[in-house]
C-alpha positions as CSV (number, residue, x, y, z in Angstrom):
1,X,34.9,7.6,-4.0
2,X,31.2,7.6,-4.8
3,X,29.2,4.7,-3.4
4,X,27.2,2.5,-5.7
5,X,23.4,3.1,-5.8
6,X,21.9,0.5,-3.4
7,X,20.1,-2.6,-4.4
8,X,17.4,-1.5,-2.0
9,X,17.4,0.2,1.4
10,X,15.0,2.1,3.6
11,X,16.8,5.4,4.0
12,X,15.6,7.2,7.2
13,X,15.3,10.9,6.8
14,X,13.9,11.5,10.3
15,X,14.6,9.6,13.4
16,X,11.5,8.3,15.1
17,X,11.1,6.0,18.1
18,X,9.0,3.1,16.8
19,X,7.2,0.7,19.2
20,X,6.6,-2.5,17.3
21,X,4.3,-0.7,14.9
22,X,1.6,-2.2,12.8
23,X,2.4,-1.3,9.1
24,X,-0.2,-0.3,6.5
25,X,1.1,-0.4,2.9
26,X,-0.4,0.7,-0.4
27,X,1.1,0.2,-3.9
28,X,-0.2,1.1,-7.4
29,X,-3.0,-1.3,-8.5
30,X,-6.6,-1.3,-9.6
31,X,-8.4,2.0,-8.8
32,X,-5.2,3.2,-7.1
33,X,-7.0,1.9,-4.0
34,X,-3.7,1.4,-2.0
35,X,-2.2,4.9,-2.5
36,X,-5.5,6.7,-2.2
37,X,-6.3,4.8,1.1
38,X,-2.8,5.2,2.6
39,X,-2.6,8.9,1.6
40,X,-5.9,9.4,3.5
41,X,-4.6,7.5,6.6
42,X,-1.4,9.6,6.6
43,X,-3.4,12.8,6.5
44,X,-6.0,11.8,9.1
45,X,-3.5,10.4,11.6
46,X,-1.2,13.4,11.0
47,X,1.7,11.0,10.3
48,X,5.3,12.2,9.8
49,X,7.4,11.3,6.8
50,X,10.4,9.4,8.3
51,X,12.1,7.6,5.3
52,X,12.2,6.7,1.6
53,X,13.1,3.7,-0.4
54,X,16.4,4.0,-2.2
55,X,17.0,1.4,-4.9
56,X,18.6,1.1,-8.4
57,X,15.4,-0.8,-9.4
58,X,13.1,2.2,-8.9
59,X,12.3,4.0,-12.2
60,X,13.9,7.5,-12.3
61,X,10.6,9.3,-11.6
62,X,9.5,11.7,-9.0
63,X,6.1,13.0,-7.9
64,X,4.7,16.5,-7.8
65,X,1.6,17.1,-5.7
66,X,0.3,20.7,-5.8
67,X,3.7,21.8,-7.1
68,X,5.6,20.2,-4.2
69,X,8.3,17.7,-5.0
70,X,8.3,14.4,-3.1
71,X,9.9,11.0,-3.3
72,X,7.5,8.4,-4.8
73,X,8.2,5.6,-2.3
74,X,7.8,6.9,1.3
75,X,7.6,5.7,4.9
76,X,5.6,7.4,7.6
77,X,5.0,7.0,11.3
78,X,2.4,8.4,13.7
79,X,3.7,10.6,16.6
80,X,3.3,7.7,19.0
81,X,5.4,5.3,16.9
82,X,2.7,2.6,17.0
83,X,1.5,2.9,13.4
84,X,3.6,3.1,10.2
85,X,2.5,3.6,6.6
86,X,4.3,2.8,3.3
87,X,3.1,4.5,0.2
88,X,4.4,3.9,-3.3
89,X,3.1,6.2,-6.1
90,X,5.0,4.7,-9.1
91,X,4.5,1.5,-11.0
92,X,7.2,-1.1,-10.3
93,X,8.6,-3.6,-12.7
94,X,9.4,-7.2,-11.8
95,X,13.1,-6.7,-12.0
96,X,14.5,-6.2,-8.5
97,X,11.2,-6.8,-6.8
98,X,12.7,-9.4,-4.4
99,X,15.3,-6.8,-3.3
100,X,12.6,-4.3,-2.5
101,X,10.5,-6.8,-0.6
102,X,13.5,-8.0,1.5
103,X,14.4,-4.4,2.3
104,X,10.9,-3.6,3.5
105,X,10.7,-6.7,5.7
106,X,14.2,-6.3,7.0
107,X,13.3,-2.8,8.1
108,X,10.0,-4.0,9.6
109,X,11.9,-6.7,11.6
110,X,14.4,-4.2,12.8
111,X,11.6,-2.0,14.1
112,X,9.9,-4.9,15.9
113,X,6.8,-4.9,13.7
114,X,4.7,-8.1,14.0
115,X,2.1,-7.3,11.3
116,X,1.9,-5.7,7.8
117,X,-1.4,-5.0,6.1
118,X,-1.5,-4.3,2.4
119,X,-4.5,-2.4,1.0
120,X,-5.2,-3.1,-2.6
121,X,-7.9,-3.1,-5.3
122,X,-9.2,-5.9,-7.5
123,X,-10.2,-4.7,-11.0
124,X,-14.0,-4.9,-11.4
125,X,-16.8,-3.3,-13.3
126,X,-18.5,-2.2,-10.1
127,X,-17.5,-1.5,-6.4
128,X,-19.8,-3.5,-4.1
129,X,-19.0,-1.7,-0.7
130,X,-17.5,-4.9,0.6
131,X,-14.0,-5.6,2.0
132,X,-12.3,-8.9,1.3
133,X,-9.2,-10.5,2.7
134,X,-6.4,-13.0,2.1
135,X,-4.6,-14.0,5.2
136,X,-3.1,-17.0,7.1
137,X,-5.7,-19.5,8.2
138,X,-5.9,-18.4,11.9
139,X,-6.9,-14.9,10.9
140,X,-9.8,-15.8,8.7
141,X,-12.3,-16.3,11.6
142,X,-11.3,-12.9,13.0
143,X,-11.9,-11.3,9.6
144,X,-15.4,-12.9,9.3
145,X,-16.4,-11.6,12.7
146,X,-15.5,-8.1,11.5
147,X,-17.6,-8.5,8.3
148,X,-14.6,-9.0,6.0
149,X,-15.1,-11.8,3.5
150,X,-12.4,-14.3,2.6
151,X,-11.4,-14.5,-1.1
152,X,-11.8,-18.2,-2.0
153,X,-9.0,-18.3,-4.6
154,X,-6.9,-16.1,-6.9
155,X,-3.5,-14.6,-7.4
156,X,-1.9,-11.6,-5.8
157,X,1.0,-10.4,-7.9
158,X,3.8,-7.8,-7.9
159,X,5.2,-6.3,-4.7
160,X,2.0,-7.1,-2.6
161,X,2.4,-10.8,-3.5
162,X,6.1,-10.7,-2.8
163,X,5.6,-9.2,0.6
164,X,2.9,-11.7,1.6
165,X,5.0,-14.6,0.3
166,X,8.0,-13.5,2.4
167,X,5.8,-13.0,5.5
168,X,5.0,-16.7,5.4
169,X,8.6,-17.6,6.1
170,X,9.4,-14.7,8.5
171,X,8.2,-13.9,12.0
172,X,5.7,-11.2,10.8
173,X,2.1,-11.7,10.0
174,X,1.0,-10.6,6.5
175,X,-2.5,-10.0,5.2
176,X,-4.1,-8.0,2.5
177,X,-7.5,-6.2,2.5
178,X,-9.0,-5.9,-0.9
179,X,-12.0,-4.1,-2.5
180,X,-13.5,-4.4,-6.0
181,X,-12.4,-1.2,-7.7
182,X,-12.6,0.7,-11.0
183,X,-10.3,-0.8,-13.7
184,X,-9.2,2.7,-14.8
185,X,-10.1,5.6,-12.6
186,X,-9.0,6.3,-9.0
187,X,-11.7,4.7,-6.8
188,X,-12.0,6.6,-3.6
189,X,-15.2,4.7,-2.6
190,X,-13.2,1.4,-2.6
191,X,-10.4,3.1,-0.6
192,X,-13.0,4.3,1.9
193,X,-14.4,0.7,2.2
194,X,-11.0,-0.6,3.1
195,X,-10.3,2.1,5.7
196,X,-13.7,1.3,7.3
197,X,-12.7,-2.3,7.5
198,X,-9.4,-1.3,9.2
199,X,-11.5,0.7,11.7
200,X,-13.5,-2.4,12.6
201,X,-10.5,-4.7,12.6
202,X,-8.1,-2.5,14.7
203,X,-10.6,-0.4,16.6
204,X,-9.5,2.7,14.9
205,X,-11.7,5.8,14.0
206,X,-10.4,7.2,10.7
207,X,-13.1,9.4,9.1
208,X,-13.8,8.5,5.5
209,X,-16.3,11.2,4.7
210,X,-13.9,13.2,2.5
211,X,-13.1,10.1,0.4
212,X,-16.7,9.5,-0.3
213,X,-17.5,13.1,-1.0
214,X,-14.5,14.4,-2.9
215,X,-14.4,11.9,-5.7
216,X,-13.7,14.5,-8.3
217,X,-10.8,16.1,-6.4
218,X,-9.2,12.7,-5.8
219,X,-9.7,11.8,-9.4
220,X,-7.9,14.9,-10.5
221,X,-5.0,14.5,-8.0
222,X,-4.3,10.9,-9.0
223,X,-5.3,11.0,-12.7
224,X,-1.8,11.0,-14.1
225,X,-0.7,8.1,-11.8
226,X,-3.8,6.2,-12.9
227,X,-2.9,6.7,-16.6
228,X,0.6,5.4,-15.9
229,X,-0.9,2.3,-14.2
230,X,-3.1,1.6,-17.2
231,X,-0.2,1.9,-19.6
232,X,2.0,-0.3,-17.4
233,X,-0.8,-3.0,-17.2
234,X,-1.2,-2.9,-21.0
235,X,2.5,-3.2,-21.5
236,X,2.7,-6.3,-19.2
237,X,-0.3,-7.8,-20.9
238,X,1.4,-7.3,-24.3
239,X,4.5,-9.2,-23.1
240,X,2.4,-12.4,-22.5
241,X,0.2,-12.3,-25.6
């Protein structure tokens, strides 16, 4: 008898020994800052794909990159098992979002993770080379010491907002790093700004030279996803007019 497609589950495709990893996550948003930044982190840390999100709420889409087929919602780990990355390269609807959020955080708890960091963009006319944060109160001073400004007020919606909300009632620290980003095109400079903030915050050394130099290549690789995001945003806006 065939099993029903799951509400949401992290399906591990490769067994890795994880050691209470910090988790970096990127979802489709302004300037595709999240996916662009996480993709770069995965590449520079030589991370290994270890799982995918299976859910009946994911749109029936898949991703081709340079002709290679890959799942659009993937989980990675570095070889040491100390850093994980989540990348989602499709736009997600509100339906089923809580199931996806619960599945991610259940998996994080199972792996002993204590912190999840979401990288995202804020639609703007111009990137200002600054990183901003939204976090629980005790983290704000640490951020300021690392030249990361607090956002005074605003809304974080979609799956990033859902994850941060759920972190408030679970034993995992949630924060988001944000950069002002292009409203339409993939913004690799904004992604580089966030990775440089991660370098300061977590004493990492991820080179961002390629992100700042190869804007045209990145624009080309992520152009279709960027168009899908614009269409999705317009569709959502139309619903509330």
